[in-house]
N, C-alpha and C positions, 0 to 999 in steps of 0.2 A: 124258572131261571135257577139258574146254578150258578154259585160263586165258588171258584176253586182258590182256596187262599192257606192251603195246610203245606203239607210235605211237597217241595215241588217237583221230585222225582217222580213223582205218584200222578200227577195231574192228568197225563195221556191216560193211564191204566185205570183211574177213575173215571173218567171220559167215557173210555171204550164200556164199562160196564153201565155206563148211563143212557147210552144211546139209543137203545133200542125203546126205552121210556119217553124218550123226548117228542114232540109235535114240532111240527114246520111251524116256525118265527118263535120257538123255545131260545132264551138269550142265554149264552153261558159267558161269563167273566172269568179269566185267568189273571189273578192279581201278581205283582212284582216282576212283569216280564222284563224290565229294563236292570232291575236290581240282580235279578238273577238270569241273566241273558243266554249264558252257555247252557243251565241246565234246565232250562225251559224252551230252547232253541228246537228239539223234536217237536214239542206241543204246540209252539207256533207254525212252525210248518206245516203240521197235519192241519189245524186249522184253517191255515191260510190256502190251502190246497182245494180249489173247489170240488176234485172230485168224492171228497170225503162228505160233502154235504152241507158244507156250511160258507157262509159268507163273513169275512174276519177283517176288520182291522184294528191296528195296534195305535192305541192312545196315548197319550204321555200326561197321563196323570198319577201323581205322586210317585212310585216306583215303576210305573208301568201297568197298564191293563190290556189284555187282550179280549176285545168285543166281538163275539161271533153269533151270528144266528143261523139256527137250523132252517136248511131249506126245503 
């Protein structure tokens, strides 16, 4: 499991570094997706595109959480 809750502009970059180490079924949580909607739009779009190997849904928990599972 990965919890992304640091510098918002680095979510996608950090994820790209970690993807080779993720097994099928790994969970990735991206925090604050509603609060930083514009900054995190590329991250959310990437996670919600099935071509990138994840199944993802936006949750209305707190300031928003993108809940993603590696396929």
